[in-house]
C-alpha positions as CSV (number, residue, x, y, z in Angstrom):
1,X,-3.6,75.4,30.2
2,X,-0.4,74.8,32.2
3,X,2.4,72.8,30.4
4,X,3.7,70.0,32.7
5,X,7.1,70.7,34.0
6,X,9.7,68.1,33.0
7,X,12.1,67.6,35.7
8,X,15.3,65.7,35.4
9,X,13.8,63.0,37.9
10,X,10.7,62.7,35.7
11,X,12.7,62.6,32.5
12,X,14.8,59.7,33.9
13,X,11.6,57.9,34.8
14,X,10.2,58.3,31.4
15,X,13.5,57.0,29.9
16,X,13.5,53.8,32.1
17,X,9.7,53.2,31.4
18,X,10.5,53.4,27.7
19,X,13.6,51.2,28.1
20,X,11.4,48.7,29.9
21,X,8.7,48.9,27.3
22,X,11.2,48.1,24.7
23,X,12.8,45.4,26.7
24,X,9.3,44.0,27.2
25,X,8.7,44.0,23.6
26,X,12.0,42.2,22.8
27,X,11.0,39.6,25.5
28,X,7.6,39.1,24.0
29,X,9.1,38.6,20.5
30,X,11.6,36.0,21.8
31,X,8.8,34.1,23.5
32,X,6.6,34.2,20.2
33,X,9.4,32.2,18.5
34,X,8.8,29.1,21.0
35,X,6.8,26.3,19.6
36,X,3.4,26.0,21.4
37,X,2.2,23.0,19.6
38,X,3.7,20.4,17.3
39,X,2.6,17.6,15.0
40,X,4.5,14.5,14.2
41,X,4.5,12.0,11.4
42,X,4.0,9.1,11.9
43,X,2.3,9.1,15.0
44,X,2.8,5.3,15.5
45,X,5.7,3.0,15.0
46,X,7.1,-0.4,15.7
47,X,8.2,-1.4,19.2
48,X,11.9,-2.1,19.7
49,X,12.7,-0.6,16.2
50,X,14.1,2.6,15.0
51,X,11.9,5.0,13.0
52,X,12.4,8.5,11.5
53,X,9.8,10.9,12.7
54,X,9.1,14.2,11.1
55,X,8.2,17.2,13.4
56,X,6.2,20.2,12.4
57,X,5.8,23.3,14.6
58,X,7.2,26.8,15.0
59,X,10.2,28.4,16.6
60,X,12.6,25.7,15.9
61,X,15.1,28.2,14.6
62,X,15.7,32.0,14.7
63,X,15.7,34.5,11.9
64,X,19.2,33.6,11.1
65,X,18.5,29.9,10.8
66,X,20.3,29.0,14.0
67,X,18.7,26.2,15.8
68,X,16.6,27.0,18.9
69,X,15.4,23.4,19.3
70,X,18.3,21.3,20.5
71,X,17.2,18.0,21.6
72,X,14.3,15.4,21.7
73,X,13.4,13.0,24.4
74,X,10.6,10.3,24.8
75,X,8.9,9.9,28.1
76,X,6.0,7.6,29.3
77,X,4.6,10.5,31.0
78,X,3.5,13.9,29.9
79,X,6.4,16.5,29.1
80,X,7.1,18.5,32.1
81,X,9.9,20.2,34.2
82,X,12.9,22.2,33.1
83,X,15.6,19.6,32.9
84,X,16.5,17.7,29.8
85,X,16.4,13.9,30.6
86,X,19.8,12.1,30.5
87,X,18.8,10.1,27.4
88,X,17.8,12.0,24.3
89,X,17.1,10.6,20.9
90,X,19.6,10.8,18.1
91,X,20.0,11.7,15.4
92,X,18.0,15.0,15.8
93,X,18.2,17.8,13.2
94,X,16.3,21.1,12.7
95,X,15.7,21.7,9.0
96,X,13.9,25.0,9.3
97,X,12.0,27.2,11.7
98,X,9.0,24.9,11.3
99,X,10.4,21.4,10.8
100,X,12.8,18.9,12.3
101,X,13.5,15.2,12.2
102,X,14.4,12.7,14.9
103,X,14.9,9.0,15.0
104,X,12.9,7.0,17.6
105,X,15.3,4.7,19.4
106,X,14.9,1.0,19.5
107,X,14.6,0.9,23.2
108,X,11.0,2.0,23.1
109,X,8.9,-1.1,24.0
110,X,5.0,-1.4,23.1
111,X,3.1,1.5,24.7
112,X,2.4,5.4,24.5
113,X,5.1,7.9,24.7
114,X,5.4,11.6,24.8
115,X,7.8,13.2,22.3
116,X,9.3,16.3,23.9
117,X,11.3,19.0,22.1
118,X,13.7,21.0,24.3
119,X,15.7,24.2,23.9
120,X,18.7,22.7,25.4
121,X,20.9,19.7,24.4
122,X,22.5,18.8,27.8
123,X,20.9,17.1,30.7
124,X,20.9,19.0,34.0
125,X,20.6,22.3,32.4
126,X,17.7,24.7,32.9
127,X,15.6,24.2,29.8
128,X,12.2,25.0,28.2
129,X,9.9,22.5,26.5
130,X,9.0,23.8,23.0
131,X,6.3,21.3,22.2
132,X,5.2,17.7,22.6
133,X,3.2,15.1,20.9
134,X,2.0,11.5,21.5
135,X,3.9,8.6,19.8
136,X,2.4,5.1,20.2
137,X,4.5,2.0,19.6
138,X,3.3,-1.8,19.2
139,X,4.9,-4.9,17.9
140,X,5.5,-5.1,14.2
141,X,3.4,-7.6,12.3
142,X,4.7,-11.0,11.0
143,X,3.2,-12.7,7.9
144,X,3.9,-16.3,7.2
145,X,1.7,-18.7,5.2
146,X,-1.3,-18.4,3.0
147,X,-4.3,-20.7,3.8
148,X,-4.8,-23.5,1.2
149,X,-1.3,-22.8,-0.5
150,X,0.0,-26.0,-2.0
151,X,3.7,-26.6,-1.7
152,X,3.9,-23.1,-0.3
153,X,2.3,-21.6,-3.5
154,X,-1.3,-20.2,-3.8
155,X,-3.0,-19.7,-7.1
156,X,-4.9,-16.5,-8.1
157,X,-6.7,-15.4,-11.2
158,X,-5.1,-12.7,-13.4
159,X,-8.6,-11.1,-13.5
160,X,-8.4,-10.5,-9.8
161,X,-10.9,-11.0,-7.1
162,X,-9.2,-14.0,-5.8
163,X,-9.4,-14.1,-1.9
164,X,-6.6,-15.5,0.1
165,X,-6.2,-15.6,4.0
166,X,-2.9,-14.7,5.3
167,X,-1.5,-16.2,8.7
168,X,0.6,-14.1,10.8
169,X,0.8,-12.3,14.2
170,X,0.2,-8.7,15.6
171,X,-2.4,-7.8,13.1
172,X,-4.5,-4.8,14.0
173,X,-7.9,-3.5,12.6
174,X,-7.1,0.1,12.3
175,X,-4.7,1.2,9.5
176,X,-4.6,-2.2,8.1
177,X,-3.6,-2.5,4.4
178,X,-2.1,-5.1,2.0
179,X,-0.5,-5.3,-1.4
180,X,1.0,-7.7,-3.9
181,X,3.6,-6.9,-6.5
182,X,3.4,-3.3,-5.6
183,X,-0.4,-3.2,-6.4
184,X,-2.8,-2.4,-3.6
185,X,-5.1,-5.2,-2.4
186,X,-8.2,-5.1,-0.2
187,X,-7.3,-6.2,3.4
188,X,-10.0,-7.2,5.9
189,X,-9.1,-7.8,9.6
190,X,-10.1,-11.3,10.8
191,X,-8.1,-11.6,14.0
192,X,-4.7,-10.7,15.4
193,X,-3.3,-13.8,13.5
194,X,-5.4,-13.7,10.3
195,X,-6.1,-11.3,7.6
196,X,-8.3,-11.7,4.5
197,X,-7.0,-10.3,1.3
198,X,-8.8,-9.8,-2.0
199,X,-6.2,-9.8,-4.6
200,X,-6.2,-7.3,-7.6
201,X,-5.8,-8.1,-11.2
202,X,-2.3,-8.8,-12.3
203,X,-0.5,-10.1,-15.2
204,X,0.5,-13.8,-15.2
205,X,3.4,-14.0,-12.7
206,X,5.0,-16.4,-10.2
207,X,6.7,-16.0,-6.7
208,X,4.6,-12.8,-5.5
209,X,4.5,-12.4,-1.8
210,X,1.5,-10.7,0.0
211,X,2.6,-7.7,2.1
212,X,0.6,-6.8,5.1
213,X,1.0,-3.3,6.6
214,X,-0.1,-1.9,9.9
215,X,0.6,1.4,11.6
216,X,3.5,-0.5,13.3
217,X,5.3,-2.0,10.3
218,X,5.1,-4.3,7.3
219,X,5.6,-7.9,6.7
220,X,5.5,-10.2,3.6
221,X,4.3,-13.8,3.5
222,X,6.9,-16.6,3.2
223,X,4.3,-18.4,0.8
224,X,3.9,-16.9,-2.5
225,X,1.2,-16.4,-5.1
226,X,1.2,-17.5,-8.8
227,X,-1.2,-15.6,-11.0
228,X,-2.8,-17.9,-13.4
229,X,-4.5,-16.6,-16.7
230,X,-8.2,-17.1,-16.6
231,X,-10.9,-16.1,-19.1
232,X,-14.5,-15.3,-18.6
233,X,-17.2,-15.2,-21.4
234,X,-20.3,-13.3,-22.2
235,X,-22.9,-14.5,-23.0
236,X,-22.5,-17.9,-21.1
237,X,-25.0,-19.6,-23.2
238,X,-26.6,-19.5,-26.6
239,X,-28.6,-21.4,-29.1
240,X,-25.7,-22.9,-31.0
241,X,-26.1,-20.8,-34.2
242,X,-22.9,-20.2,-36.2
243,X,-21.9,-16.6,-36.0
244,X,-23.1,-15.8,-32.7
245,X,-20.6,-13.4,-31.0
246,X,-18.7,-14.3,-27.9
247,X,-16.9,-11.7,-25.8
248,X,-13.8,-13.3,-23.9
249,X,-12.3,-11.3,-21.1
250,X,-8.8,-12.1,-19.9
251,X,-5.2,-10.6,-20.0
252,X,-2.5,-10.2,-22.4
253,X,-4.4,-10.2,-25.7
254,X,-2.5,-7.3,-27.3
255,X,0.8,-9.3,-27.4
256,X,-0.9,-12.1,-29.3
257,X,-1.5,-12.9,-33.0
258,X,-4.8,-14.8,-33.2
259,X,-5.8,-17.2,-36.0
260,X,-9.0,-19.1,-36.9
261,X,-7.3,-22.5,-36.4
262,X,-4.1,-24.0,-34.9
263,X,-1.0,-22.6,-36.6
264,X,2.5,-22.4,-35.4
265,X,3.1,-19.2,-33.4
266,X,-0.6,-18.3,-33.4
267,X,-3.2,-18.0,-30.5
268,X,-6.6,-19.5,-30.8
269,X,-9.8,-19.5,-28.9
270,X,-10.8,-23.2,-28.6
271,X,-14.0,-24.7,-27.6
272,X,-13.7,-28.2,-26.1
273,X,-16.9,-30.4,-25.9
274,X,-18.0,-31.7,-22.5
275,X,-16.4,-28.8,-20.5
276,X,-13.1,-30.6,-20.4
277,X,-10.1,-28.2,-20.2
278,X,-7.1,-28.3,-22.5
279,X,-3.8,-28.9,-20.8
280,X,-1.2,-29.6,-23.5
281,X,-3.1,-31.0,-26.4
282,X,-5.8,-29.5,-28.6
283,X,-8.7,-32.2,-28.9
284,X,-9.2,-33.9,-32.3
285,X,-11.7,-32.2,-34.5
286,X,-11.5,-28.9,-32.3
287,X,-14.0,-26.1,-32.7
288,X,-12.6,-22.5,-33.0
289,X,-14.1,-19.2,-32.2
290,X,-13.1,-17.4,-35.4
291,X,-12.7,-13.8,-36.7
292,X,-11.1,-12.7,-33.5
293,X,-11.1,-9.0,-33.0
294,X,-8.9,-7.8,-30.0
295,X,-10.7,-5.0,-28.4
296,X,-8.2,-4.3,-25.7
297,X,-5.5,-6.1,-23.7
298,X,-8.2,-7.7,-21.6
299,X,-11.0,-8.1,-24.1
300,X,-11.6,-9.8,-27.5
301,X,-14.7,-10.7,-29.6
302,X,-15.0,-13.7,-31.8
303,X,-17.7,-15.5,-33.7
304,X,-18.8,-19.0,-32.5
305,X,-18.9,-22.0,-34.7
306,X,-22.1,-24.1,-35.4
307,X,-22.8,-26.0,-32.2
308,X,-26.4,-27.1,-33.0
309,X,-25.3,-30.7,-33.8
310,X,-23.6,-31.2,-30.4
311,X,-25.3,-29.2,-28.0
312,X,-24.1,-29.1,-24.3
313,X,-21.3,-27.4,-22.3
314,X,-18.0,-26.4,-24.0
315,X,-14.8,-25.2,-22.3
316,X,-13.6,-22.0,-23.7
317,X,-9.7,-21.4,-23.5
318,X,-7.2,-19.2,-25.2
319,X,-4.2,-21.3,-26.1
320,X,-0.9,-20.8,-28.0
321,X,-0.8,-23.4,-30.7
322,X,2.7,-25.0,-31.2
323,X,1.9,-26.5,-34.6
324,X,-0.7,-26.8,-37.4
325,X,-2.1,-30.1,-36.2
326,X,-3.7,-31.1,-32.9
327,X,-1.0,-33.8,-32.6
328,X,1.7,-31.2,-31.9
329,X,-0.2,-29.8,-29.0
330,X,-0.5,-26.4,-27.5
331,X,0.6,-24.2,-24.5
332,X,-2.2,-23.2,-22.3
333,X,-2.6,-19.5,-22.0
334,X,-5.7,-19.5,-19.8
335,X,-7.8,-21.6,-17.6
336,X,-11.2,-22.3,-19.1
337,X,-14.7,-20.8,-18.8
338,X,-17.8,-22.6,-19.9
339,X,-20.2,-21.7,-22.6
340,X,-23.3,-23.9,-23.0
341,X,-25.1,-24.4,-26.4
342,X,-28.8,-25.3,-25.8
343,X,-32.0,-25.4,-27.7
344,X,-34.3,-22.5,-26.7
């Protein structure tokens, strides 16, 4: 077998080929650093308002940490070309090779935009698009009144499940949510101007606004909600025999000291005949649910008095007694529930 003769010319050709191969490898390595796709969060925002957007991708910086991505623009058409637009979004910062942040400008009106990441900062320069993503803007919501609010105040049960309807503007069906006092509520889209909100359980409180959130912003009602203590009872009826156990559900029971009859600084479970609720005075000859056992902050058990001599509906309430006699009155702790004593 003949050994190929390596001439000087051929050696030079091989050297050039190797050099080109190496150069090609370097070129490919540099290209691989460019971001081919990006994701942004959030993908929606309020029109005519600034918003910080987080960008995820690759190739935003080189191995030394020096930024490759230099600017971001927003366009109503798909990202294209090799020239950075005259207006770019600021501030823009590269935090790593895979992440960056930019603030969407308040000049974006409602519509769909393309966020374009460029490897140059100055307009008029030959640039490469490192990646793009869609960003949608719409008018932020407003929330004003609550339907049925009296003197700008709506009442809700501390047990939850009170439904209110919020008036406003720019409500959308997708991505709609609501909260009150920092607690999530169930929001249902009714129209662009109305949202139905099922309020969660909450401790007794006043002055709480309902916050409505869409992908384009949040707004809180000018009307407020007052949470009013309410109790429910189980069972709701019985034969009136003394000693029957009544379970009362409410809120704030752990903080109270219960007694079997009105006493200063004590809480009592009172049964008022005829279903009439107590406001500020415990009725004469009251009937008390005794031997109160607090099961939890939201539940207690007690023993009913004999009701066979006066069958009928009774209003059950938890009240704070302000004295040892009915004449000194009481402070209402809860609205009432109804228990009916009847012959079976």
